[in-house]
C-alpha positions as CSV (number, residue, x, y, z in Angstrom):
1,M,-13.5,6.8,-10.2
2,A,-10.7,9.1,-10.1
3,A,-9.3,10.8,-7.3
4,T,-10.8,14.5,-7.2
5,T,-10.2,15.8,-3.6
6,P,-6.6,16.7,-2.9
7,F,-4.5,15.4,-0.2
8,Q,-1.0,15.8,1.4
9,T,1.9,13.3,1.6
10,L,5.3,13.7,3.3
11,F,8.4,11.9,2.0
12,A,12.0,11.4,3.5
13,V,14.2,12.0,0.5
14,P,18.2,12.3,0.8
15,M,19.4,15.6,-0.5
16,T,22.4,17.1,-0.5
17,C,22.6,20.4,-1.9
18,D,20.2,22.9,-3.4
19,G,20.4,21.3,-6.8
20,C,19.0,18.1,-5.2
21,V,15.7,20.3,-4.2
22,K,15.4,21.8,-7.6
23,D,15.7,18.5,-9.5
24,I,13.1,16.6,-7.3
25,S,10.7,20.0,-7.4
26,G,11.1,20.1,-11.1
27,A,10.3,16.2,-11.8
28,L,7.3,16.2,-9.5
29,H,5.8,19.6,-10.8
30,K,5.9,17.4,-14.3
31,L,3.6,14.3,-12.6
32,Q,0.0,15.0,-13.1
33,G,-2.0,15.7,-10.4
34,I,0.5,17.7,-8.4
35,S,-0.4,21.0,-7.3
36,K,2.3,22.1,-4.6
37,V,5.9,20.9,-3.8
38,E,7.7,21.9,-0.7
39,A,11.3,20.6,0.0
40,N,13.1,20.9,3.2
41,L,16.8,20.3,2.6
42,V,17.6,20.5,6.7
43,E,15.0,18.0,7.6
44,Q,15.5,15.9,4.4
45,L,11.7,16.0,3.6
46,V,9.7,16.6,0.6
47,A,5.7,17.9,1.4
48,I,3.3,17.3,-1.5
49,E,-0.2,18.3,-2.2
50,G,-2.3,17.0,-5.0
51,I,-4.5,13.8,-6.5
52,A,-1.2,11.8,-7.5
53,P,-0.8,8.5,-6.2
54,P,2.0,8.2,-3.5
55,S,3.4,5.1,-5.7
56,A,3.5,7.4,-8.6
57,I,5.3,9.9,-6.6
58,V,8.2,7.6,-5.3
59,E,8.5,6.5,-8.7
60,T,9.2,10.3,-10.1
61,I,11.9,10.8,-6.9
62,Q,13.3,7.5,-7.6
63,A,13.8,8.3,-11.3
64,T,15.9,11.3,-10.1
65,G,18.5,8.8,-8.6
66,R,17.4,9.3,-5.1
67,D,15.1,7.0,-3.1
68,A,11.8,8.3,-1.0
69,I,10.3,6.7,1.9
70,L,6.7,7.7,2.8
71,R,6.4,9.2,6.1
72,G,2.8,10.4,6.2
73,S,-0.2,11.3,4.6
74,G,-3.5,13.1,5.2
75,A,-4.7,13.8,8.4
76,S,-4.1,12.1,11.8
77,N,-6.0,8.7,11.9
78,S,-6.9,9.1,8.1
79,A,-4.3,6.8,6.8
80,A,-3.7,3.4,6.6
81,V,-1.1,0.4,5.0
82,S,-1.4,-3.2,4.0
83,I,1.7,-5.0,3.3
84,L,0.8,-8.0,0.6
85,E,2.6,-11.2,1.3
86,T,2.4,-14.5,-0.3
87,F,1.1,-17.8,2.2
88,H,1.8,-20.5,-0.6
89,K,4.0,-23.3,0.7
90,P,5.4,-25.5,-2.0
91,T,4.6,-29.3,-1.7
92,D,7.3,-30.5,-3.8
93,G,11.0,-30.5,-2.8
94,P,12.5,-30.0,0.6
95,A,11.3,-27.6,2.8
96,P,13.5,-23.9,2.7
97,I,15.7,-23.5,6.0
98,I,14.0,-20.2,7.7
99,P,16.5,-18.4,9.8
100,D,15.4,-17.3,13.4
101,G,13.2,-14.2,13.5
102,E,12.7,-14.7,9.4
103,S,9.6,-15.5,7.6
104,D,9.4,-17.6,4.6
105,R,6.3,-14.9,3.1
106,L,7.6,-13.3,0.0
107,V,6.4,-9.4,0.0
108,R,5.0,-8.9,-3.4
109,G,2.5,-5.7,-3.1
110,L,1.9,-2.8,-0.9
111,A,-1.7,-1.0,-0.3
112,R,-1.4,2.6,0.9
113,I,-4.5,4.2,1.9
114,V,-5.7,7.6,2.8
115,Q,-9.0,9.1,3.4
116,V,-9.8,12.3,1.8
117,S,-13.2,13.3,2.6
118,P,-15.7,11.5,4.7
119,T,-17.2,9.9,1.6
120,S,-13.7,9.2,-0.2
121,T,-11.1,6.9,0.6
122,L,-8.1,6.5,-2.0
123,V,-6.4,2.9,-2.0
124,D,-3.0,3.2,-4.2
125,L,-2.2,-0.6,-4.9
126,T,1.0,-1.8,-6.2
127,L,2.0,-5.5,-7.2
128,R,5.7,-6.6,-8.2
129,G,7.0,-10.0,-8.8
130,V,3.5,-11.9,-9.8
131,A,2.5,-13.7,-13.1
132,P,0.7,-11.1,-15.7
133,G,-2.9,-11.3,-15.8
134,T,-5.9,-9.5,-14.4
135,Y,-6.0,-9.2,-10.5
136,R,-8.9,-8.7,-8.1
137,A,-8.6,-6.4,-5.1
138,T,-10.8,-7.2,-2.5
139,I,-11.1,-6.2,1.7
140,R,-12.5,-9.4,3.3
141,E,-14.7,-9.9,6.1
142,F,-12.0,-10.9,8.8
143,G,-8.3,-9.9,9.7
144,D,-7.6,-13.7,10.6
145,L,-4.5,-14.7,8.3
146,K,-4.1,-18.0,10.3
147,D,-4.4,-19.8,7.0
148,G,-3.7,-17.0,4.6
149,A,-6.5,-15.9,2.5
150,P,-9.0,-18.8,3.2
151,S,-9.3,-17.7,6.7
152,A,-10.0,-13.9,5.9
153,G,-13.7,-15.0,5.0
154,P,-15.8,-13.6,2.3
155,V,-15.2,-10.3,0.6
156,W,-16.3,-7.5,3.4
157,S,-20.2,-6.7,3.1
158,G,-19.7,-3.4,4.8
159,R,-23.4,-3.3,6.2
160,S,-24.2,0.0,7.9
161,Q,-23.9,-0.2,11.6
162,K,-26.4,2.5,12.3
163,A,-29.0,1.6,9.9
164,G,-28.7,-2.2,9.4
165,S,-29.1,-1.7,5.7
166,E,-27.1,-3.7,3.2
167,F,-25.5,-2.6,0.1
168,E,-26.0,-3.9,-3.4
169,A,-22.6,-5.1,-3.7
170,P,-20.2,-6.0,-1.4
171,R,-18.0,-2.6,-0.3
172,G,-14.9,-4.7,0.0
173,A,-14.9,-5.4,-4.1
174,L,-12.2,-2.8,-4.8
175,G,-11.6,-3.4,-8.6
176,T,-9.2,-5.1,-10.8
177,L,-5.7,-4.5,-11.2
178,E,-3.6,-5.4,-14.5
179,I,-0.2,-6.9,-14.1
180,G,2.2,-6.7,-17.2
181,P,4.5,-8.8,-18.9
182,G,7.3,-7.5,-16.4
183,G,5.1,-8.9,-13.3
184,H,4.5,-5.3,-12.3
185,G,1.1,-3.4,-11.8
186,S,-0.5,-0.2,-10.1
187,V,-3.8,1.3,-9.8
188,F,-5.7,3.8,-7.7
189,F,-9.0,3.1,-6.3
190,N,-11.6,5.8,-5.1
191,H,-14.1,4.2,-2.6
192,P,-16.9,5.6,-0.3
193,F,-15.9,4.1,3.0
194,Q,-13.8,5.6,5.9
195,I,-10.7,4.4,7.4
196,W,-11.9,3.2,10.7
197,E,-14.3,0.8,8.7
198,V,-11.7,-1.1,7.5
199,I,-8.9,-1.1,9.8
200,G,-7.9,-5.0,11.2
201,H,-9.7,-6.5,8.1
202,A,-7.6,-8.0,5.4
203,M,-7.0,-7.4,1.9
204,V,-6.4,-10.1,-0.5
205,V,-5.3,-9.7,-4.1
206,S,-5.5,-12.5,-6.4
207,P,-5.9,-13.6,-10.1
208,H,-9.0,-15.9,-9.3
209,D,-12.1,-15.0,-10.1
210,E,-14.7,-15.8,-7.2
211,S,-18.1,-15.1,-9.0
212,D,-18.8,-19.0,-8.1
213,G,-18.5,-18.2,-4.7
214,A,-15.2,-20.3,-4.2
215,A,-13.1,-19.1,-1.4
216,P,-9.6,-17.5,-2.6
217,Q,-6.8,-20.0,-2.0
218,N,-3.2,-19.7,-1.4
219,D,-1.2,-19.9,-4.2
220,E,2.2,-18.2,-5.5
221,N,0.5,-15.4,-6.9
222,T,-2.3,-14.4,-4.5
223,V,-1.2,-12.1,-1.8
224,V,-2.7,-11.1,1.7
225,G,-2.3,-8.6,4.4
226,V,-3.9,-7.1,7.1
227,I,-5.0,-3.3,7.1
228,A,-3.5,-1.3,10.0
229,R,-3.4,2.4,10.5
230,S,-0.1,4.6,9.3
231,A,0.9,7.7,10.2
232,G,-0.5,11.0,9.1
233,M,1.2,14.2,7.6
234,W,3.2,15.0,10.7
235,D,2.5,12.2,12.9
236,N,6.1,10.0,12.5
237,D,9.2,12.2,13.3
238,K,11.3,8.8,13.8
239,T,14.4,8.5,12.5
240,V,16.0,5.7,14.5
241,C,14.2,2.6,15.1
242,S,13.9,1.9,19.1
243,C,13.7,-1.8,19.3
244,T,16.8,-2.4,16.4
245,G,19.0,0.8,16.7
246,K,18.7,1.0,12.8
247,T,18.3,4.3,10.9
248,L,15.3,5.2,8.7
249,W,17.6,4.3,5.7
250,E,19.0,1.0,7.0
251,E,15.5,0.0,7.3
252,R,14.5,0.7,4.3
253,T,17.7,-1.0,2.6
254,D,16.4,-4.3,4.8
255,E,12.8,-4.0,3.6
256,V,14.1,-3.7,-0.3
257,T,15.8,-6.7,0.2
258,K,12.6,-8.6,1.7
259,G,10.8,-7.3,-1.1
260,M,9.0,-4.1,0.0
261,L,8.1,-1.7,-2.4
């Protein structure tokens, strides 16, 4: 089901002159689903309204030769994100040496989630660096990633908390994503749940079919992450990290190195 309710997104974009503003605005207005673009040269921010996926907006801005960082989407308490990593540990060959403070998990995907109405939540899912094929995206019953995908439990059933009724199919079954020969794919889901219902649950994206009831296993193409709240449209004004002292763009460089999309 395609998105029909417009929502707002805010991106940090490096801009040096009015020409940058015109390039970015012109490119975005050509993107299907964009209804409004406001670029602020002084604040280095671009505010967008429409129904286009944030991943498509990032790609459009990057095509102009500039990077983009999503700073917020939707209203306060209506957005979430899940960073999707591999939990696969090769059994052959010597174990890799992992520096202190680093992780041996590889970031292979990102899910940006925004609730646009009481009955509609959009999931913008992108994977990169996995094998070609059909992948199944699910929200799981638990948020326990101690053992990766297996400990996240079954697909989230989404039983009504108030009425105690059950839905015919698990509400956590989001749909499928096609990964092309280059190992990259994106999809935009529209589902009738609210953000608060899925915060703390795990998301699993895997090429394996679970129709036989078998739990998903960790392998090099199965990715897992916990769904966590993210900033609303104007909720995040941080430009320097208080923990590392790094600027927004220095952090971005580190994230891209680790595989962040």
